[in-house]
N, CA, C and O atoms as a DFTB+ gen file, in Angstrom:
596 C
 N C O
     1  1       0.519      -1.164      -0.361
     2  2       0.203      -0.097      -0.362
     3  2       1.192       1.148       0.219
     4  3       2.108       1.210       1.039
     5  1       0.382       2.258      -0.806
     6  2       1.634       3.585      -1.198
     7  2       1.073       4.656      -0.082
     8  3       1.720       4.957       0.921
     9  1      -0.121       5.147      -0.378
    10  2      -0.733       6.188       0.775
    11  2      -1.977       6.046       1.120
    12  3      -2.790       5.183       0.789
    13  1      -2.098       7.173       1.979
    14  2      -3.125       7.219       2.556
    15  2      -4.803       6.670       2.087
    16  3      -5.268       7.373       1.190
    17  1      -5.453       5.880       2.423
    18  2      -6.811       6.022       1.975
    19  2      -8.126       5.402       3.269
    20  3      -8.257       4.632       4.220
    21  1      -8.991       6.575       2.283
    22  2     -10.444       6.421       3.197
    23  2     -11.857       6.223       2.859
    24  3     -12.539       7.170       2.470
    25  1     -12.439       4.762       3.019
    26  2     -13.322       4.609       2.266
    27  2     -14.564       4.803       3.587
    28  3     -14.277       4.969       4.773
    29  1     -16.065       4.724       2.979
    30  2     -17.188       4.791       3.815
    31  2     -17.645       3.186       3.517
    32  3     -17.538       2.771       2.364
    33  1     -18.180       2.256       4.627
    34  2     -18.555       1.243       4.269
    35  2     -20.162       1.549       4.743
    36  3     -20.324       2.418       5.600
    37  1     -21.411       0.808       4.168
    38  2     -22.529       0.399       4.953
    39  2     -22.678      -0.670       5.541
    40  3     -23.225      -1.506       4.821
    41  1     -22.416      -1.045       6.610
    42  2     -22.467      -2.465       7.292
    43  2     -21.964      -1.988       8.344
    44  3     -21.651      -0.815       8.550
    45  1     -21.838      -3.227       9.305
    46  2     -21.116      -3.872      10.623
    47  2     -19.795      -3.761      10.648
    48  3     -19.019      -4.316       9.870
    49  1     -19.533      -3.079      11.495
    50  2     -18.367      -2.400      11.906
    51  2     -17.465      -4.333      12.097
    52  3     -16.423      -4.698      11.553
    53  1     -18.262      -5.048      12.918
    54  2     -17.153      -6.214      13.379
    55  2     -17.808      -7.075      12.149
    56  3     -17.981      -8.249      12.478
    57  1     -18.078      -6.873      11.258
    58  2     -17.675      -7.364       9.842
    59  2     -16.274      -7.680       9.049
    60  3     -15.856      -8.483       8.214
    61  1     -15.799      -6.555       9.820
    62  2     -14.534      -6.024       8.886
    63  2     -13.459      -7.392       9.280
    64  3     -13.405      -7.985      10.357
    65  1     -12.698      -7.639       8.105
    66  2     -11.685      -8.455       8.227
    67  2     -10.801      -8.438       9.549
    68  3     -10.721      -7.441      10.268
    69  1     -10.277      -9.395       9.750
    70  2      -9.681      -9.583      10.856
    71  2      -8.272      -8.550      10.656
    72  3      -7.996      -7.921      11.678
    73  1      -7.477      -8.341       9.613
    74  2      -6.409      -7.954       9.271
    75  2      -6.818      -5.910       9.619
    76  3      -6.009      -5.000       9.798
    77  1      -8.046      -5.872       9.597
    78  2      -7.899      -4.275      10.225
    79  2      -8.057      -4.473      11.617
    80  3      -8.517      -5.468      12.178
    81  1      -7.464      -3.017      12.312
    82  2      -7.508      -3.010      14.102
    83  2      -8.834      -1.850      13.886
    84  3      -9.172      -1.164      12.921
    85  1      -9.286      -1.980      15.042
    86  2     -10.525      -1.318      15.397
    87  2     -10.178       0.073      16.171
    88  3      -9.100       0.498      16.586
    89  1     -11.350       0.565      16.206
    90  2     -11.417       2.026      17.271
    91  2     -12.455       2.633      17.452
    92  3     -13.163       3.031      16.527
    93  1     -12.678       2.781      18.540
    94  2     -14.119       3.521      19.346
    95  2     -13.722       4.222      20.196
    96  3     -12.523       4.163      20.468
    97  1     -14.587       5.135      20.918
    98  2     -14.242       6.084      21.950
    99  2     -15.168       5.730      23.599
   100  3     -16.340       5.525      23.912
   101  1     -14.088       5.800      24.185
   102  2     -15.041       5.531      25.353
   103  2     -14.915       6.636      26.637
   104  3     -14.545       7.803      26.507
   105  1     -15.256       6.078      27.723
   106  2     -14.874       7.023      28.922
   107  2     -13.712       6.624      30.018
   108  3     -13.239       5.515      30.264
   109  1     -13.514       7.478      30.400
   110  2     -12.210       6.865      31.227
   111  2     -12.076       5.934      31.976
   112  3     -11.213       5.057      31.938
   113  1     -13.524       6.168      33.218
   114  2     -14.220       4.586      33.770
   115  2     -14.304       3.699      32.903
   116  3     -14.899       2.812      33.515
   117  1     -14.078       3.247      31.684
   118  2     -14.296       2.153      30.866
   119  2     -15.572       1.549      31.232
   120  3     -15.540       0.362      31.557
   121  1     -16.640       2.134      31.234
   122  2     -17.692       1.654      31.708
   123  2     -18.368       0.933      30.641
   124  3     -19.005      -0.093      30.877
   125  1     -18.233       1.525      29.255
   126  2     -19.086       0.967      28.223
   127  2     -20.640       0.144      28.032
   128  3     -21.078      -0.811      27.389
   129  1     -21.091       1.043      28.905
   130  2     -22.599       0.351      29.156
   131  2     -23.819       0.754      27.955
   132  3     -24.762      -0.017      27.777
   133  1     -23.680       2.100      27.128
   134  2     -24.423       1.712      25.934
   135  2     -23.573       2.147      24.386
   136  3     -22.447       2.636      24.294
   137  1     -24.256       1.890      23.583
   138  2     -24.121       2.318      22.305
   139  2     -23.351       0.783      21.839
   140  3     -23.583      -0.369      22.204
   141  1     -22.440       1.300      20.962
   142  2     -21.328       0.200      20.191
   143  2     -20.570      -0.396      21.710
   144  3     -20.535      -1.523      22.203
   145  1     -20.124       0.651      22.065
   146  2     -19.118       0.611      23.120
   147  2     -19.667      -0.876      23.963
   148  3     -18.876      -1.535      24.639
   149  1     -20.706      -1.153      23.846
   150  2     -21.733      -2.490      24.520
   151  2     -21.057      -3.855      23.527
   152  3     -20.785      -4.925      24.072
   153  1     -20.834      -3.624      21.974
   154  2     -20.473      -4.645      21.758
   155  2     -19.009      -4.977      21.788
   156  3     -18.554      -6.114      21.911
   157  1     -18.382      -3.968      21.674
   158  2     -16.722      -3.860      22.216
   159  2     -16.477      -4.835      23.422
   160  3     -15.779      -5.848      23.473
   161  1     -17.286      -4.208      24.414
   162  2     -17.129      -4.883      26.008
   163  2     -17.353      -6.411      25.501
   164  3     -16.346      -7.118      25.527
   165  1     -18.537      -6.984      25.054
   166  2     -18.592      -7.988      24.875
   167  2     -17.667      -8.822      24.202
   168  3     -17.143      -9.858      24.612
   169  1     -17.495      -8.090      22.833
   170  2     -16.582      -8.973      22.160
   171  2     -15.291      -9.320      22.735
   172  3     -14.929     -10.495      22.792
   173  1     -14.511      -8.267      23.205
   174  2     -13.152      -8.428      23.392
   175  2     -13.134      -8.373      24.745
   176  3     -11.995      -8.609      25.148
   177  1     -14.054      -8.123      25.794
   178  2     -13.471      -8.388      27.173
   179  2     -12.792      -7.600      27.555
   180  3     -12.862      -6.439      27.151
   181  1     -11.626      -8.151      28.769
   182  2     -10.334      -7.530      29.471
   183  2     -10.376      -5.911      29.826
   184  3      -9.639      -4.979      29.502
   185  1     -11.669      -6.006      30.704
   186  2     -12.046      -4.717      31.287
   187  2     -10.849      -4.600      32.255
   188  3     -10.158      -3.606      32.030
   189  1     -10.559      -5.148      32.975
   190  2      -9.072      -5.047      34.028
   191  2      -8.100      -4.006      32.868
   192  3      -8.013      -2.787      32.720
   193  1      -7.472      -5.178      32.190
   194  2      -6.556      -5.078      31.767
   195  2      -6.724      -3.737      31.078
   196  3      -5.627      -3.178      31.073
   197  1      -7.720      -2.946      30.454
   198  2      -8.336      -1.705      30.017
   199  2      -8.116      -0.610      31.346
   200  3      -7.473       0.423      31.155
   201  1      -8.588      -0.861      32.438
   202  2      -8.620      -0.207      33.450
   203  2      -7.244       0.005      34.256
   204  3      -7.037       0.994      34.958
   205  1      -6.390      -0.976      34.082
   206  2      -4.788      -1.063      34.683
   207  2      -4.129       0.249      33.594
   208  3      -3.229       1.052      33.842
   209  1      -4.589       0.162      32.897
   210  2      -3.654       0.891      31.389
   211  2      -3.912       2.658      32.399
   212  3      -2.959       3.434      32.470
   213  1      -5.010       2.939      32.928
   214  2      -5.450       4.088      33.613
   215  2      -5.177       5.090      32.742
   216  3      -4.371       5.944      33.109
   217  1      -5.632       5.167      31.759
   218  2      -5.455       6.468      30.274
   219  2      -6.804       7.422      30.767
   220  3      -7.961       7.250      31.151
   221  1      -6.129       8.214      30.570
   222  2      -6.789       9.845      30.922
   223  2      -7.220      10.016      29.794
   224  3      -6.726       9.467      28.809
   225  1      -8.449      10.995      29.747
   226  2      -9.434      11.491      28.531
   227  2      -7.745      12.299      27.370
   228  3      -6.716      12.899      27.678
   229  1      -8.215      11.934      26.374
   230  2      -7.178      12.447      25.224
   231  2      -6.035      11.541      24.959
   232  3      -5.120      11.751      24.164
   233  1      -6.242      10.244      25.918
   234  2      -5.316       9.243      25.011
   235  2      -5.793       7.686      24.700
   236  3      -6.933       7.390      24.341
   237  1      -5.053       7.043      24.840
   238  2      -5.751       5.845      23.869
   239  2      -5.141       4.531      24.479
   240  3      -3.956       4.224      24.349
   241  1      -6.288       3.618      25.313
   242  2      -6.043       2.432      25.917
   243  2      -6.073       1.474      24.844
   244  3      -7.070       1.443      24.122
   245  1      -4.948       0.554      24.610
   246  2      -5.183      -0.691      23.844
   247  2      -5.039      -2.080      24.054
   248  3      -4.133      -2.531      24.755
   249  1      -5.776      -2.698      23.557
   250  2      -6.035      -4.467      23.708
   251  2      -5.269      -4.604      22.282
   252  3      -5.257      -3.864      21.299
   253  1      -4.526      -6.060      22.607
   254  2      -4.320      -6.728      21.550
   255  2      -5.221      -7.835      21.198
   256  3      -5.701      -8.485      22.127
   257  1      -5.549      -8.170      19.856
   258  2      -6.514      -9.309      19.669
   259  2      -5.801     -10.111      18.370
   260  3      -6.093      -9.743      17.232
   261  1      -5.081     -10.956      18.530
   262  2      -4.557     -11.806      18.004
   263  2      -3.593     -11.046      16.989
   264  3      -2.485     -10.654      17.357
   265  1      -4.014     -10.878      15.838
   266  2      -3.015      -9.985      14.923
   267  2      -3.220      -8.301      14.631
   268  3      -2.610      -7.474      13.953
   269  1      -4.440      -8.266      15.536
   270  2      -4.839      -6.639      15.262
   271  2      -5.189      -6.432      16.497
   272  3      -5.662      -7.232      17.305
   273  1      -4.855      -4.951      16.654
   274  2      -5.329      -3.794      17.598
   275  2      -6.640      -3.598      17.845
   276  3      -7.450      -3.513      16.922
   277  1      -7.000      -3.502      19.176
   278  2      -8.069      -2.663      19.141
   279  2      -8.262      -1.257      20.465
   280  3      -8.240      -1.314      21.694
   281  1      -8.417      -0.269      19.652
   282  2      -7.555       1.401      20.084
   283  2      -9.488       1.683      21.055
   284  3     -10.545       1.657      20.425
   285  1      -9.405       1.884      22.382
   286  2     -10.011       2.604      22.950
   287  2      -9.741       4.198      23.013
   288  3      -8.877       4.730      23.710
   289  1     -10.480       4.737      22.310
   290  2      -9.981       6.097      22.421
   291  2     -11.040       6.952      23.416
   292  3     -12.265       7.033      23.500
   293  1      -9.762       7.611      24.203
   294  2     -10.341       7.831      25.986
   295  2     -10.664       9.420      25.544
   296  3      -9.707      10.169      25.345
   297  1     -11.866       9.852      25.413
   298  2     -12.814      10.978      24.708
   299  2     -12.998      11.729      25.990
   300  3     -12.239      12.697      26.032
   301  1     -13.767      11.602      27.066
   302  2     -14.077      11.831      28.533
   303  2     -13.922      11.277      29.572
   304  3     -13.735      10.076      29.767
   305  1     -13.999      12.249      30.425
   306  2     -13.698      11.434      31.717
   307  2     -14.793      10.304      32.461
   308  3     -14.314       9.308      33.003
   309  1     -16.243      10.521      32.449
   310  2     -17.096       9.994      32.624
   311  2     -18.016       9.359      31.436
   312  3     -18.079      10.020      30.400
   313  1     -18.660       8.255      31.496
   314  2     -19.554       8.037      30.698
   315  2     -20.900       8.701      30.878
   316  3     -21.808       8.413      30.098
   317  1     -20.973       9.038      31.256
   318  2     -22.187      10.331      31.142
   319  2     -22.028      11.564      30.689
   320  3     -22.924      12.319      30.314
   321  1     -20.413      11.857      30.736
   322  2     -19.811      13.271      29.986
   323  2     -20.178      13.432      28.424
   324  3     -20.958      12.798      27.714
   325  1     -19.454      14.349      28.199
   326  2     -19.889      14.031      26.952
   327  2     -18.458      14.443      26.377
   328  3     -17.718      14.987      27.196
   329  1     -17.891      14.235      24.896
   330  2     -16.450      14.532      24.566
   331  2     -16.119      16.160      24.014
   332  3     -17.029      16.951      23.769
   333  1     -15.283      16.354      23.931
   334  2     -14.957      17.312      23.322
   335  2     -13.650      17.099      21.856
   336  3     -12.751      16.258      21.842
   337  1     -13.929      18.095      20.812
   338  2     -13.029      17.844      19.294
   339  2     -11.555      17.841      20.102
   340  3     -10.849      16.879      19.799
   341  1     -11.004      18.740      21.051
   342  2      -9.588      18.458      21.090
   343  2      -8.937      17.198      22.046
   344  3      -7.805      16.726      22.152
   345  1     -10.436      16.866      22.773
   346  2      -9.722      15.152      23.226
   347  2      -9.933      14.263      22.396
   348  3      -8.994      13.467      22.382
   349  1     -10.821      13.984      21.606
   350  2     -10.854      13.208      20.281
   351  2      -9.266      13.806      19.734
   352  3      -8.287      13.060      19.745
   353  1      -9.206      14.928      19.369
   354  2      -7.763      14.702      18.320
   355  2      -7.033      13.952      19.165
   356  3      -6.840      12.756      18.947
   357  1      -6.486      14.671      20.362
   358  2      -5.608      13.918      21.231
   359  2      -5.171      12.954      21.218
   360  3      -4.003      12.588      21.085
   361  1      -6.794      12.026      21.467
   362  2      -6.555      10.235      21.560
   363  2      -6.542       9.584      19.922
   364  3      -6.410       8.420      19.543
   365  1      -6.740      10.877      19.139
   366  2      -6.496       9.672      17.601
   367  2      -4.608      10.195      17.409
   368  3      -3.749       9.568      16.790
   369  1      -4.473      11.238      18.015
   370  2      -2.905      11.334      17.851
   371  2      -2.086      10.328      18.211
   372  3      -1.085       9.869      17.660
   373  1      -2.805       9.962      19.497
   374  2      -2.170       9.292      20.280
   375  2      -2.217       7.481      19.716
   376  3      -1.438       6.558      19.956
   377  1      -3.420       7.533      18.943
   378  2      -3.630       5.929      18.231
   379  2      -2.656       6.392      17.122
   380  3      -2.073       5.335      16.880
   381  1      -2.299       7.011      16.574
   382  2      -1.652       7.034      15.472
   383  2      -0.260       6.898      15.420
   384  3       0.339       6.395      14.470
   385  1       0.477       7.531      16.863
   386  2       1.640       6.892      17.347
   387  2       1.799       5.652      17.061
   388  3       2.606       5.207      16.245
   389  1       0.702       4.771      18.007
   390  2       0.937       3.338      18.245
   391  2       1.163       2.851      16.875
   392  3       2.168       2.233      16.524
   393  1      -0.534       3.388      15.592
   394  2      -0.127       2.486      14.503
   395  2       1.126       2.477      13.955
   396  3       1.638       1.441      13.530
   397  1       1.760       3.737      13.924
   398  2       2.871       4.259      13.125
   399  2       4.284       3.298      13.689
   400  3       5.019       2.705      12.898
   401  1       4.434       3.290      14.847
   402  2       5.426       2.422      15.362
   403  2       5.090       1.117      15.652
   404  3       5.794       0.466      16.425
   405  1       4.084       0.638      15.123
   406  2       3.664      -0.755      15.359
   407  2       3.343      -1.221      14.265
   408  3       2.825      -2.338      14.245
   409  1       3.590      -0.390      12.865
   410  2       3.397      -0.883      11.151
   411  2       1.619      -1.368      11.125
   412  3       1.111      -2.128      10.301
   413  1       0.905      -0.670      12.289
   414  2      -0.459      -0.978      11.618
   415  2      -1.614      -0.361      10.237
   416  3      -2.393       0.555      10.500
   417  1      -1.592      -0.778       9.294
   418  2      -1.794      -0.461       8.117
   419  2      -3.178      -0.275       7.676
   420  3      -3.427       0.316       6.625
   421  1      -4.239      -0.835       8.563
   422  2      -5.728      -0.932       8.238
   423  2      -6.006      -0.621       9.702
   424  3      -5.279      -1.060      10.593
   425  1      -7.299       0.308       9.986
   426  2      -8.023       0.470      10.973
   427  2      -9.285       0.593      10.307
   428  3      -9.383       1.038       9.164
   429  1     -10.397       0.148      11.105
   430  2     -11.719      -0.091      10.871
   431  2     -12.617       0.765      11.987
   432  3     -12.454       0.352      13.135
   433  1     -13.339       1.646      11.874
   434  2     -14.172       2.427      12.708
   435  2     -15.643       2.981      12.753
   436  3     -16.182       3.711      11.922
   437  1     -16.135       2.501      13.834
   438  2     -17.727       3.414      13.449
   439  2     -17.224       4.984      13.134
   440  3     -16.077       5.381      12.926
   441  1     -18.852       5.959      13.180
   442  2     -18.597       7.075      13.211
   443  2     -18.285       7.635      14.609
   444  3     -19.051       8.071      15.468
   445  1     -16.576       7.464      14.595
   446  2     -16.274       7.875      16.260
   447  2     -16.978       9.227      16.651
   448  3     -17.124      10.149      15.850
   449  1     -17.394       9.256      17.942
   450  2     -17.640      10.416      19.149
   451  2     -18.767      10.797      18.514
   452  3     -19.329      11.760      19.034
   453  1     -19.533      10.109      17.059
   454  2     -21.083      10.985      16.632
   455  2     -22.489      10.333      17.245
   456  3     -23.539      10.943      17.450
   457  1     -22.210       8.900      17.484
   458  2     -23.690       8.158      17.775
   459  2     -23.977       9.056      19.436
   460  3     -24.475      10.166      19.620
   461  1     -23.512       8.187      20.305
   462  2     -24.466       8.509      21.560
   463  2     -23.724       9.931      21.679
   464  3     -24.361      10.979      21.786
   465  1     -22.321       9.873      21.651
   466  2     -21.582      11.317      22.187
   467  2     -22.199      12.951      21.660
   468  3     -22.281      14.053      22.204
   469  1     -22.568      12.368      20.262
   470  2     -23.163      14.046      19.242
   471  2     -22.264      15.052      18.998
   472  3     -22.401      16.265      19.154
   473  1     -20.854      14.093      18.393
   474  2     -19.969      15.001      17.327
   475  2     -20.506      15.054      16.708
   476  3     -21.486      14.318      16.591
   477  1     -20.071      16.297      15.644
   478  2     -20.446      16.287      14.325
   479  2     -19.582      15.542      13.073
   480  3     -18.506      15.938      12.624
   481  1     -20.291      14.444      12.667
   482  2     -19.139      13.739      11.675
   483  2     -18.346      14.250      10.817
   484  3     -17.194      13.839      10.678
   485  1     -19.118      15.720       9.763
   486  2     -18.283      15.889       9.597
   487  2     -16.987      16.528       9.441
   488  3     -16.133      16.469       8.556
   489  1     -17.091      17.275      10.754
   490  2     -16.042      17.741      11.743
   491  2     -14.471      16.680      12.025
   492  3     -13.247      16.712      11.893
   493  1     -15.621      15.793      12.501
   494  2     -14.407      14.346      12.912
   495  2     -14.050      13.980      11.394
   496  3     -12.858      14.086      11.103
   497  1     -14.919      13.569      10.402
   498  2     -14.213      12.685       9.736
   499  2     -12.698      13.971       8.652
   500  3     -11.794      13.634       7.887
   501  1     -13.015      14.989       9.018
   502  2     -12.156      16.034       8.633
   503  2     -10.808      15.833       9.161
   504  3      -9.793      15.670       8.483
   505  1     -10.927      15.871      10.927
   506  2     -10.209      15.493      11.500
   507  2      -8.974      14.146      11.219
   508  3      -7.743      14.127      11.197
   509  1     -10.329      12.837      10.983
   510  2      -9.362      11.543      11.064
   511  2      -8.549      11.881       9.418
   512  3      -7.436      11.412       9.182
   513  1      -9.175      12.599       8.566
   514  2      -8.281      12.321       7.510
   515  2      -7.045      13.247       7.291
   516  3      -6.013      13.143       6.628
   517  1      -7.729      14.482       8.370
   518  2      -5.718      15.545       8.302
   519  2      -5.278      14.748       9.333
   520  3      -4.112      15.142       9.351
   521  1      -5.345      13.814      10.320
   522  2      -4.600      13.080      11.066
   523  2      -3.545      11.875      10.351
   524  3      -2.394      11.659      10.732
   525  1      -4.348      11.063       9.067
   526  2      -3.430      10.208       9.146
   527  2      -3.086      10.675       7.035
   528  3      -2.608       9.839       6.268
   529  1      -3.379      11.732       6.711
   530  2      -3.215      12.164       5.457
   531  2      -1.731      11.573       4.850
   532  3      -1.730      10.810       3.883
   533  1      -0.882      11.864       5.299
   534  2       0.279      11.557       5.012
   535  2       1.032      10.111       5.385
   536  3       2.211       9.830       5.173
   537  1       0.062       9.322       5.969
   538  2       0.320       7.554       6.298
   539  2      -0.044       7.073       5.243
   540  3      -0.921       7.518       4.504
   541  1       0.715       5.961       5.069
   542  2       0.483       4.742       4.203
   543  2      -0.768       3.775       5.521
   544  3      -0.403       2.846       6.241
   545  1      -2.333       4.423       5.474
   546  2      -2.847       3.669       5.923
   547  2      -4.087       3.210       5.457
   548  3      -4.164       4.010       4.524
   549  1      -5.099       2.566       5.371
   550  2      -6.088       2.676       5.005
   551  2      -7.430       2.720       6.409
   552  3      -7.490       2.316       7.571
   553  1      -8.191       3.332       5.616
   554  2      -9.107       3.711       7.392
   555  2     -10.740       3.300       6.682
   556  3     -11.259       3.963       5.785
   557  1     -11.130       2.528       7.084
   558  2     -12.754       2.347       6.652
   559  2     -13.818       2.379       7.723
   560  3     -14.221       1.480       8.462
   561  1     -14.145       3.565       7.624
   562  2     -15.383       3.615       8.513
   563  2     -16.546       3.236       8.105
   564  3     -16.953       3.381       6.952
   565  1     -17.451       2.480       9.460
   566  2     -18.423       1.348       8.757
   567  2     -19.717       2.393       9.484
   568  3     -19.812       2.670      10.680
   569  1     -20.584       2.822       8.429
   570  2     -22.235       3.196       9.115
   571  2     -23.010       2.452       9.240
   572  3     -23.715       2.007       8.334
   573  1     -23.053       2.121      10.523
   574  2     -24.058       0.860      10.948
   575  2     -25.279       0.984      10.051
   576  3     -26.030       1.959      10.075
   577  1     -25.407       0.051       9.350
   578  2     -27.301      -0.210       9.186
   579  2     -27.671      -1.427       9.530
   580  3     -27.157      -2.526       9.321
   581  1     -28.942      -0.986      10.268
   582  2     -29.525      -2.539      10.918
   583  2     -29.768      -3.498       9.535
   584  3     -29.676      -3.134       8.363
   585  1     -29.990      -4.373       9.877
   586  2     -30.049      -5.212       9.181
   587  2     -31.533      -5.732       8.973
   588  3     -32.116      -5.992      10.026
   589  1     -32.163      -5.907       7.933
   590  2     -33.501      -6.271       8.073
   591  2     -34.189      -7.422       8.246
   592  3     -34.106      -8.234       7.325
   593  1     -35.030      -7.780       9.446
   594  2     -35.268      -9.295       9.695
   595  2     -36.597      -9.410       8.907
   596  3     -37.179     -10.492       8.832
């Protein structure tokens, strides 16, 4: 892969191939009681490992899942709080540093910070693209589409 690649996919984030690392936003308290965070908690668990990392807002907690990483962008102090663009930016930079130092070429994410947290996706997308634009990284954003029953 040569340069930065950004794409949006309508579908379930957890259907992303195993060679994609994943990220999502959490609070420093690591409660993960609502939204997509519940799915991350149920799928990857290791809450104690995450809590022991004691990451403050603006940082990133990291789990390894076989050949990929799962990034927990800590964008607020408490689960009932709201993130800021500044904290999200800081968390994304921290994640990028880890990705570059561990040669992580692919990342899948939901519309981070824009579900229950209420940030504006247009602004967040610009931020993500700006942070990674000079890196050989492929970013896939999954726009959740509920499957028809």
